[in-house]
Rosetta silent file (secondary structure, phi, psi, omega in degrees, C-alpha in Angstrom):
SEQUENCE: MHKSLFFNQWRRMQRIWPGITAALVGGVFAGAWAQSTPGVQPGSSSLAAAAPPQTPTYLRDIQPIFMGNCSRCHNQESRFIYNWLDYKTAYADRWEIRRRVWDSWKGTYYKEPMPIVNSPESLALSDEERETIRDWVAGGAPQGVAPSPNAPKSKSERIQLGRRLFTSICAACHQPTGLGRPNMFPPLAGSDYLNADKRRAINIVVFGRQGEVVVNGLKYNNGMPSFPLTDQDIASVLTYVYNSFGNSGLEVTPAEVAVERTHPPAPATTPAVKSEFE
SCORE:     score description
SCORE:     0.000 S_00000001
   1 L     0.000  -38.359  178.986  164.288  112.561  116.072 S_00000001
   2 H   -68.629  -35.015 -179.686  164.356  112.288  112.272 S_00000001
   3 H   -66.720  -39.163 -179.332  163.495  108.584  112.517 S_00000001
   4 H   -63.838  -44.879  176.013  160.571  109.411  114.816 S_00000001
   5 H   -58.425  -40.823 -179.200  159.223  112.047  112.358 S_00000001
   6 H   -69.245  -39.847  179.335  159.575  109.599  109.440 S_00000001
   7 H   -71.013  -33.143  175.675  157.673  106.805  111.242 S_00000001
   8 H   -62.516  -47.314  178.459  154.891  109.250  112.270 S_00000001
   9 H   -61.872  -39.006 -178.903  154.447  110.342  108.634 S_00000001
  10 H   -64.552  -39.826  178.186  154.531  106.744  107.475 S_00000001
  11 H   -67.101  -40.545  178.879  151.781  105.760  109.960 S_00000001
  12 H   -61.893  -40.043  179.190  149.636  108.703  108.756 S_00000001
  13 H   -66.167  -35.438  176.525  150.008  107.608  105.121 S_00000001
  14 H   -61.065  -35.265  179.952  149.000  104.101  106.117 S_00000001
  15 H   -74.966  -34.404 -172.187  145.732  105.526  107.519 S_00000001
  16 H   -97.200  -20.671 -173.386  144.769  107.792  104.582 S_00000001
  17 H   -60.582  -44.174  177.736  146.054  105.714  101.682 S_00000001
  18 H   -56.479  -35.865  178.263  143.053  103.312  101.422 S_00000001
  19 H   -68.473  -35.664  178.463  140.698  106.247  101.127 S_00000001
  20 H   -66.639  -42.522  179.831  142.810  107.856   98.398 S_00000001
  21 H   -63.497  -43.449 -177.772  142.944  104.513   96.491 S_00000001
  22 H   -64.020  -38.604  178.760  139.189  104.040   96.772 S_00000001
  23 H   -62.504  -45.781 -179.958  138.526  107.636   95.494 S_00000001
  24 H   -63.446  -45.149 -175.447  140.874  107.100   92.498 S_00000001
  25 H   -67.390  -39.037 -178.368  139.333  103.734   91.576 S_00000001
  26 H   -66.091  -40.363  179.848  135.804  105.108   91.996 S_00000001
  27 H   -67.087  -36.626  177.010  136.588  108.092   89.774 S_00000001
  28 H   -64.546  -46.609 -179.822  138.075  105.928   87.047 S_00000001
  29 H   -61.085  -43.176 -174.149  135.059  103.497   87.207 S_00000001
  30 H   -69.808  -39.573 -179.821  132.510  106.362   87.067 S_00000001
  31 H   -65.096  -38.764  176.830  134.230  107.997   84.098 S_00000001
  32 H   -68.652  -40.929 -177.936  134.388  104.761   82.174 S_00000001
  33 H   -65.586  -43.398 -178.064  130.720  103.945   82.968 S_00000001
  34 H   -64.406  -36.667 -178.817  129.595  107.448   81.876 S_00000001
  35 H   -70.388  -33.017 -177.724  131.480  107.125   78.631 S_00000001
  36 H   -88.783   -2.754 -178.360  129.937  103.705   77.867 S_00000001
  37 L  -111.343  116.510  179.598  126.367  104.777   78.777 S_00000001
  38 L   -60.924  138.758  172.836  124.528  106.919   76.141 S_00000001
  39 L    83.161   -1.351 -179.513  123.040  110.142   77.489 S_00000001
  40 L  -107.727  119.297  179.978  125.045  110.115   80.762 S_00000001
  41 L   -88.123  144.019  177.839  127.651  112.870   81.063 S_00000001
  42 L   -54.782  135.290 -179.892  130.811  112.485   83.179 S_00000001
  43 L    90.213  -11.247  176.322  130.225  113.921   86.637 S_00000001
  44 L   -72.871  136.978 -178.996  126.447  113.427   86.420 S_00000001
  45 L   -98.687    1.010 -176.699  124.779  111.877   89.439 S_00000001
  46 L   -85.066  135.513 -178.779  121.603  111.017   87.605 S_00000001
  47 L  -108.936    7.831 -176.792  120.939  107.297   86.950 S_00000001
  48 H   -59.157  -40.787 -174.814  117.702  107.879   84.953 S_00000001
  49 H   -65.706  -23.267 -175.626  119.420  107.275   81.592 S_00000001
  50 H   -94.012    1.507 -177.339  120.729  103.883   82.895 S_00000001
  51 L   -68.452  147.008 -178.205  117.348  102.639   83.939 S_00000001
  52 L   -64.179  153.535  179.236  116.196   99.416   82.251 S_00000001
  53 L   -60.119  157.850 -176.559  113.680   99.708   79.408 S_00000001
  54 L   -70.755  135.505  179.900  110.020   99.636   80.353 S_00000001
  55 L   -72.488  127.480  175.613  108.599   96.140   80.709 S_00000001
  56 L   -56.738  145.117  171.146  105.819   95.420   78.167 S_00000001
  57 L  -116.288  159.131 -175.792  102.345   94.942   79.625 S_00000001
  58 H   -61.151  -54.349 -173.158   99.467   92.926   78.359 S_00000001
  59 H   -68.895  -33.433 -177.928   96.873   95.564   77.825 S_00000001
  60 H   -81.015  -44.477 -166.668   99.257   98.191   76.408 S_00000001
  61 H  -117.423  -39.965 -170.507  101.618   96.087   74.223 S_00000001
  62 H   -84.079  -48.048 -174.844  100.583   92.388   74.037 S_00000001
  63 H   -65.765  -34.748  174.886   96.852   92.231   73.435 S_00000001
  64 H   -59.861  -36.531  177.659   97.091   94.480   70.340 S_00000001
  65 H   -65.460  -43.554 -175.961   99.703   92.078   68.905 S_00000001
  66 H   -64.912  -41.612 -177.014   97.494   89.083   69.671 S_00000001
  67 H   -66.829  -32.370 -175.595   94.435   90.774   68.101 S_00000001
  68 H   -88.105  -24.486 -174.486   96.372   91.535   64.838 S_00000001
  69 H  -125.321  -14.246 -171.793   98.296   88.249   64.530 S_00000001
  70 L  -126.849   -8.744 -165.641   96.750   85.434   66.657 S_00000001
  71 L   -75.949  -15.239 -177.966   93.006   86.132   66.986 S_00000001
  72 L   -69.293  -28.201  176.283   91.927   84.119   63.901 S_00000001
  73 L  -105.597  -44.528 -172.496   92.743   80.991   65.976 S_00000001
  74 L   -96.264   86.320  176.881   93.182   82.134   69.558 S_00000001
  75 L  -145.699  178.658 -172.564   89.845   83.734   70.376 S_00000001
  76 L   -67.327  -19.936  179.739   86.766   83.161   72.592 S_00000001
  77 L   -83.984  -11.641 -176.518   85.025   81.035   69.997 S_00000001
  78 L   -74.709  136.048 -177.354   87.829   78.425   69.773 S_00000001
  79 L   -91.347  -28.748 -171.233   87.026   75.140   71.440 S_00000001
  80 L  -125.087    4.982  177.246   90.411   73.479   71.541 S_00000001
  81 L  -124.964  140.352 -177.832   92.812   76.414   71.416 S_00000001
  82 L   -59.968  138.961  177.387   93.576   78.803   74.198 S_00000001
  83 L   -82.869  100.494 -178.176   91.944   82.306   74.005 S_00000001
  84 L   -85.548    0.334  172.543   94.922   84.574   74.208 S_00000001
  85 L   -77.516   -7.120  176.140   92.627   87.635   73.958 S_00000001
  86 L  -105.014  131.700 -175.235   91.827   87.001   77.632 S_00000001
  87 H   -62.517  -44.565 -176.886   94.571   88.134   80.029 S_00000001
  88 H   -58.376  -43.339 -179.116   94.084   85.272   82.602 S_00000001
  89 H   -68.691  -44.623 -177.864   94.291   82.620   79.867 S_00000001
  90 H   -66.337  -38.217  177.878   97.326   84.260   78.198 S_00000001
  91 H   -62.993  -44.244 -179.013   99.035   84.586   81.595 S_00000001
  92 H   -65.517  -32.721 -178.052   98.490   80.950   82.448 S_00000001
  93 L  -103.260   21.263 -167.599   99.960   79.933   79.034 S_00000001
  94 H   -62.692  -43.908 -176.440  102.627   82.603   78.954 S_00000001
  95 H   -66.807  -38.339  176.917  105.620   80.254   78.898 S_00000001
  96 H   -66.610  -37.712  174.392  104.223   78.129   76.086 S_00000001
  97 H   -56.724  -46.141  179.752  103.473   81.413   74.217 S_00000001
  98 H   -62.483  -45.235  179.513  107.077   82.430   74.559 S_00000001
  99 H   -58.718  -45.501 -177.024  108.342   79.003   73.457 S_00000001
 100 H   -77.438  -36.646  179.981  106.170   79.003   70.335 S_00000001
 101 H   -81.316  -34.550 -176.816  106.512   82.627   69.356 S_00000001
 102 H  -112.267  -54.225 -171.511  110.225   83.049   70.158 S_00000001
 103 H   -66.563  -47.335  179.255  112.070   79.848   71.020 S_00000001
 104 L   -64.628  -37.961  175.633  110.606   77.702   68.170 S_00000001
 105 L   -59.619  -35.402  179.727  111.117   80.663   65.771 S_00000001
 106 L   -89.105    0.969  179.668  114.763   80.666   66.835 S_00000001
 107 L    77.376   20.625  178.763  115.035   76.894   66.468 S_00000001
 108 L  -112.428   15.036  175.169  115.499   76.113   70.171 S_00000001
 109 L  -143.992  138.887 -163.331  112.097   74.473   70.872 S_00000001
 110 L   -79.996  -15.448 -175.626  110.906   71.370   69.040 S_00000001
 111 L   -80.087  162.360 -179.396  107.255   72.342   68.618 S_00000001
 112 L   -64.332  136.232  175.014  105.979   74.288   65.535 S_00000001
 113 L   -59.795  153.731  173.602  106.393   78.049   65.750 S_00000001
 114 L  -124.361  138.932   -5.681  103.345   80.288   66.229 S_00000001
 115 L   -62.848  162.726 -176.150  101.821   81.795   64.224 S_00000001
 116 L   -54.808  136.144 -176.960  102.118   78.929   61.721 S_00000001
 117 L   -54.303  132.432  178.370  105.086   79.394   59.381 S_00000001
 118 L    72.186    4.320  174.795  104.175   81.190   56.176 S_00000001
 119 L   -74.952  159.408  178.201  100.644   81.980   57.368 S_00000001
 120 H   -56.875  -37.306  178.304   99.499   85.563   56.809 S_00000001
 121 H   -64.387  -41.641 -176.425   99.775   86.201   60.569 S_00000001
 122 H   -70.180  -34.784 -179.757  103.348   84.864   60.669 S_00000001
 123 H   -73.370  -24.798  179.151  104.408   86.969   57.700 S_00000001
 124 H   -86.237  -21.936 -177.017  102.918   90.081   59.302 S_00000001
 125 L   -72.760  123.073 -174.931  104.437   89.492   62.719 S_00000001
 126 L   -88.157  163.081  172.746  107.610   91.593   63.021 S_00000001
 127 H   -56.934  -39.518 -178.258  110.791   90.732   64.874 S_00000001
 128 H   -64.808  -35.561 -177.852  110.106   93.565   67.228 S_00000001
 129 H   -72.119  -34.792  175.048  106.699   92.228   68.067 S_00000001
 130 H   -63.912  -40.420  178.184  108.196   88.750   68.767 S_00000001
 131 H   -66.949  -36.119 -179.528  110.721   90.383   71.030 S_00000001
 132 H   -63.036  -45.801  179.880  108.017   92.341   72.826 S_00000001
 133 H   -63.733  -44.301  178.948  106.210   89.035   73.592 S_00000001
 134 H   -61.284  -42.164 -177.381  109.396   87.437   74.759 S_00000001
 135 H   -73.073  -31.927  178.441  110.227   90.391   77.060 S_00000001
 136 H   -61.896  -46.050 -176.512  106.630   90.513   78.439 S_00000001
 137 H   -65.840  -48.181 -178.977  106.931   86.849   79.567 S_00000001
 138 H   -61.530  -26.266 -176.653  110.474   87.370   80.977 S_00000001
 139 L   -91.841   11.741  175.640  109.282   90.447   82.843 S_00000001
 140 L   102.157   -1.533  177.656  106.618   88.625   84.774 S_00000001
 141 L    54.195   52.693  178.612  103.756   89.018   82.170 S_00000001
 142 L   -65.079  147.634  179.469  102.154   91.998   83.863 S_00000001
 143 L   -76.334  -45.068  177.282   98.587   92.978   82.966 S_00000001
 144 L    72.329 -162.044  178.738   99.125   96.751   83.105 S_00000001
 145 L  -129.707  150.059  179.359   96.388   99.158   82.099 S_00000001
 146 L   -71.310  142.816  176.560   94.928   99.989   78.715 S_00000001
 147 L   -55.442  133.331 -178.346   96.108  103.227   77.157 S_00000001
 148 L   -65.978  129.874 -178.863   93.662  105.997   78.068 S_00000001
 149 L   -67.511  131.204  173.743   91.595  106.705   74.998 S_00000001
 150 L  -109.787   82.094 -168.260   92.232  109.985   73.293 S_00000001
 151 L   -65.961  123.242  170.536   89.082  109.871   71.193 S_00000001
 152 L   -63.210  147.176 -178.968   89.182  111.594   67.889 S_00000001
 153 L  -107.782  -29.262 -177.556   86.093  113.776   67.351 S_00000001
 154 L   -84.464  161.780  177.003   86.098  114.452   63.636 S_00000001
 155 H   -67.325  -37.100 -178.079   85.183  111.941   60.958 S_00000001
 156 H   -67.292  -43.175  177.802   88.583  112.393   59.298 S_00000001
 157 H   -64.490  -38.148  173.901   90.421  111.620   62.576 S_00000001
 158 H   -57.857  -41.859 -177.405   88.216  108.553   63.079 S_00000001
 159 H   -67.044  -37.961  179.466   89.090  107.340   59.660 S_00000001
 160 H   -64.276  -51.613 -179.560   92.874  107.725   60.368 S_00000001
 161 H   -57.158  -46.604  178.524   92.566  105.760   63.595 S_00000001
 162 H   -55.446  -39.729 -179.952   90.336  103.203   61.833 S_00000001
 163 H   -63.477  -43.772  176.390   92.967  102.666   59.081 S_00000001
 164 H   -59.348  -44.728 -179.681   95.595  101.758   61.692 S_00000001
 165 H   -66.473  -40.956  178.535   93.300   99.330   63.435 S_00000001
 166 H   -59.583  -46.787 -178.685   92.183   97.765   60.166 S_00000001
 167 H   -60.288  -41.070 -177.324   95.735   97.252   59.100 S_00000001
 168 H   -83.125  -27.704 -174.885   96.803   95.629   62.414 S_00000001
 169 H  -112.761  -53.048 -167.635   93.701   93.599   63.110 S_00000001
 170 H   -90.208  -23.885 -175.296   91.341   93.014   60.254 S_00000001
 171 H   -64.022  -26.106 -179.306   93.657   92.815   57.227 S_00000001
 172 H   -58.683  -37.412  179.374   94.960   89.382   58.084 S_00000001
 173 H   -95.346  -49.057 -175.078   91.578   87.901   57.175 S_00000001
 174 H   -86.029   -1.734  178.329   89.827   90.555   55.019 S_00000001
 175 L    66.739  148.345 -179.751   93.149   91.508   53.269 S_00000001
 176 L   -55.393  -28.698 -179.592   94.593   95.024   53.021 S_00000001
 177 L   -85.488   -5.351 -177.976   92.487   95.530   49.871 S_00000001
 178 L    74.326    9.446 -175.343   89.153   94.549   51.649 S_00000001
 179 L   -89.637   -3.990  177.383   88.615   91.833   49.061 S_00000001
 180 L    74.351 -168.524  175.006   88.662   88.992   51.553 S_00000001
 181 E  -126.882  125.402 -174.906   89.797   85.486   50.856 S_00000001
 182 L   -54.893  132.947  179.185   87.809   83.241   48.550 S_00000001
 183 L    70.409    1.108 -176.044   85.705   80.535   50.316 S_00000001
 184 L  -123.371  -67.127 -174.856   87.043   81.721   53.656 S_00000001
 185 E  -123.142  127.839 -174.825   86.545   85.377   54.612 S_00000001
 186 L   -66.663  155.029  178.084   83.980   87.588   52.908 S_00000001
 187 L   -75.695  152.707  172.193   84.959   90.809   51.171 S_00000001
 188 L  -104.486  -16.786  177.867   84.367   94.181   52.726 S_00000001
 189 L   -73.050  118.384 -176.549   84.915   95.996   49.415 S_00000001
 190 L    54.822   41.203 -176.624   81.592   96.973   47.888 S_00000001
 191 L   -81.711  121.888  178.297   79.914   94.578   50.250 S_00000001
 192 H   -66.332  -34.110 -179.042   76.112   94.404   49.892 S_00000001
 193 H   -66.072  -43.757 -178.187   75.907   92.773   53.359 S_00000001
 194 H   -68.191  -45.567 -170.743   77.914   95.466   55.050 S_00000001
 195 H   -79.409  -12.891 -178.612   76.281   98.436   53.440 S_00000001
 196 H   -75.507  -25.198 -170.991   72.686   97.170   53.864 S_00000001
 197 L  -153.239   99.770 -179.975   72.545   97.448   57.698 S_00000001
 198 H   -66.280  -39.272 -176.149   74.955   99.594   59.818 S_00000001
 199 H   -63.976  -38.736  179.761   73.508   98.411   63.087 S_00000001
 200 H   -68.702  -33.384  178.930   74.060   94.817   62.133 S_00000001
 201 H   -67.899  -41.973  178.614   77.680   95.548   61.134 S_00000001
 202 H   -62.657  -44.865 -177.951   78.308   97.199   64.508 S_00000001
 203 H   -56.512  -43.803 -176.053   76.646   94.206   66.293 S_00000001
 204 H   -69.636  -40.312  176.667   78.862   91.735   64.460 S_00000001
 205 H   -65.769  -39.003  178.632   82.083   93.624   65.350 S_00000001
 206 H   -62.925  -54.436 -168.472   80.928   93.887   68.991 S_00000001
 207 H  -106.182   -8.750 -172.498   79.838   90.274   69.515 S_00000001
 208 L    79.580 -178.312 -175.694   81.456   88.372   66.608 S_00000001
 209 E  -158.790  137.936  173.888   79.559   86.081   64.300 S_00000001
 210 L  -126.449  144.853  178.425   79.320   82.395   63.525 S_00000001
 211 L   112.959  173.001 -178.970   77.476   80.703   60.619 S_00000001
 212 E   -71.543  142.351  176.144   76.841   81.121   56.971 S_00000001
 213 E  -142.428  144.035  178.478   76.588   84.491   55.357 S_00000001
 214 E  -105.944  117.578 -175.782   75.975   85.518   51.713 S_00000001
 215 E  -125.586  124.481  177.440   78.022   88.472   50.544 S_00000001
 216 L    52.909   36.838  172.773   77.835   89.744   46.934 S_00000001
 217 L    85.576    0.525 -177.964   76.078   86.507   45.899 S_00000001
 218 E  -114.234  142.475 -179.341   78.747   84.157   47.380 S_00000001
 219 E   -88.289  139.622  173.127   78.394   81.971   50.481 S_00000001
 220 E  -131.678  143.592 -179.573   80.945   82.093   53.316 S_00000001
 221 E  -144.664   80.562  178.968   80.797   79.963   56.429 S_00000001
 222 L  -140.566  164.475 -175.670   83.603   80.959   58.792 S_00000001
 223 L   -98.397  145.912  172.380   83.685   82.417   62.222 S_00000001
 224 E  -118.359  121.192  178.361   84.540   86.027   63.172 S_00000001
 225 L   -74.434  159.774  166.369   85.598   86.512   66.853 S_00000001
 226 L   -86.941  150.255 -173.795   84.710   89.504   68.869 S_00000001
 227 L  -117.044  145.238 -179.815   87.657   91.703   69.839 S_00000001
 228 L   -76.899   69.386 -179.517   88.267   93.524   73.137 S_00000001
 229 L  -104.212  153.308  176.832   87.980   96.906   71.413 S_00000001
 230 L   -82.814  167.317  176.742   86.579  100.121   72.866 S_00000001
 231 H   -55.869  -42.013  178.145   83.559  101.886   71.500 S_00000001
 232 H   -65.144  -37.508 -177.084   85.828  104.438   69.845 S_00000001
 233 H   -63.206  -49.759 -177.180   87.977  101.718   68.296 S_00000001
 234 H   -62.212  -47.639  179.932   84.913   99.989   66.738 S_00000001
 235 H   -57.711  -41.523 -178.116   83.425  103.254   65.562 S_00000001
 236 H   -68.264  -44.324 -175.041   86.741  104.180   63.949 S_00000001
 237 H   -72.784  -31.345  177.489   87.494  100.943   62.133 S_00000001
 238 H   -72.595  -40.651  176.707   83.872  100.750   60.756 S_00000001
 239 H   -62.209  -39.010  177.806   83.963  104.373   59.673 S_00000001
 240 H   -62.193  -50.961 -178.378   87.193  103.652   57.860 S_00000001
 241 H   -58.477  -45.633 -177.910   85.718  100.522   56.143 S_00000001
 242 H   -64.717  -24.912  177.203   82.552  102.403   55.237 S_00000001
 243 L  -101.601   19.460 -179.358   84.664  105.143   53.698 S_00000001
 244 L  -139.496  167.450  174.591   86.947  102.851   51.803 S_00000001
 245 L    58.147   32.352  179.865   86.876  100.091   49.182 S_00000001
 246 L    68.421   26.026  178.110   83.959  101.623   47.315 S_00000001
 247 L   -91.920 -168.226 -160.906   81.576  101.477   50.166 S_00000001
 248 L   -86.441   -4.867  174.342   78.745  103.827   51.105 S_00000001
 249 L    85.389   10.912 -176.838   80.556  106.542   53.105 S_00000001
 250 L   -68.638  160.143  173.970   78.587  106.098   56.357 S_00000001
 251 L  -118.693  140.833  178.522   79.999  107.226   59.679 S_00000001
 252 L  -116.197  131.428 -177.420   79.766  105.172   62.906 S_00000001
 253 L  -105.944  155.835  173.929   79.965  106.986   66.279 S_00000001
 254 H   -60.020  -31.929  176.656   81.011  105.586   69.707 S_00000001
 255 H   -63.157  -34.508  179.466   77.538  106.393   70.969 S_00000001
 256 H   -69.711  -40.875  175.998   75.997  104.053   68.333 S_00000001
 257 H   -63.060  -40.183  178.135   78.435  101.294   69.416 S_00000001
 258 H   -61.600  -40.856  177.081   77.524  101.803   73.081 S_00000001
 259 H   -61.532  -47.631 -172.116   73.809  101.429   72.220 S_00000001
 260 H   -69.884  -22.035  170.133   74.426   98.276   70.266 S_00000001
 261 H   -61.252  -26.596 -177.931   76.279   96.705   73.209 S_00000001
 262 L   -81.352  -10.952 -177.849   73.012   96.729   75.072 S_00000001
 263 L   -93.228  161.123  178.404   71.345   94.620   72.397 S_00000001
 264 L   -77.550  160.202  177.526   71.666   90.841   72.055 S_00000001
 265 L   -60.044  145.391  176.179   74.031   89.399   69.370 S_00000001
 266 L   -65.617  135.782  177.080   72.475   89.188   65.947 S_00000001
 267 L   -64.698  151.461 -175.542   71.442   85.643   65.147 S_00000001
 268 L   -64.059  -21.991 -176.564   73.550   83.776   62.659 S_00000001
 269 L   -97.321   15.628  179.009   70.604   83.270   60.342 S_00000001
 270 L   -57.840  123.684 -179.441   69.805   86.967   60.028 S_00000001
 271 L   -73.079  145.141 -179.884   68.813   87.454   56.316 S_00000001
 272 L   -71.063  137.422  175.223   70.703   90.009   54.359 S_00000001
 273 L   -88.356  138.603 -177.269   68.729   93.158   53.597 S_00000001
 274 L   -62.240  142.975  176.230   68.601   94.288   50.036 S_00000001
 275 L  -140.395  177.019 -178.636   70.661   97.400   49.280 S_00000001
 276 L   -67.378  -16.475 -178.840   71.711   99.540   46.386 S_00000001
 277 L   -84.003   -9.772  178.664   74.929   97.549   46.129 S_00000001
 278 L   -82.715    0.000    0.000   73.158   94.328   45.149 S_00000001
């Protein structure tokens, strides 16, 4: 009888032991995972903190980087270089973009890194921005949606937004001081050409400009691409420029930009109008 009771208990243990083992192993694993995962407390059933980081998208993350660091070469006016300001073009060239921006920079791709080493754009491109481009390509290069504009209403708010846009997009050519680059990019500081005609300035930012221009008595003959900026963005960056660098203090509104979009691009030969700055 004692033997029979012993064998019955032994058989019951055989049936329940796998479940006990699984529970113990599961508890140990869950505790170790929770301790190694920031923001997750032991016993918590939430997996939100362990979710992978958000994949960068073109319109939200990548296009602003391209505008600020690549647009001097990669724009719609370029004849032999891909226009990375266009999503379809950038998507088609995405793996080469990754190889040039990330792999070459890391020394694992034989072609020259982009932007060109020691160029203003390369010096301005941060490690985080290079990683963002890498992650965008690795994540499938989604287009995403542009951030919804939270349009500033006051002039001071517009100037603050304009300062950020100028620093990230315009300063590579026109320099943070607005003095431009001799024989290449005209100055915006105390510019007779800029201050003489606000509508023309809006038109140039909207549509870009090619051809010779005379600014403060010096000739410049280089192209300026148009940028995929909103009316608010253009109004803000121009308001900032007009209220900086010793310029006239004018304000540009989104409504003025919207009106100018309905007009044709200003011809490259438009003569400069005399102003008090000449």
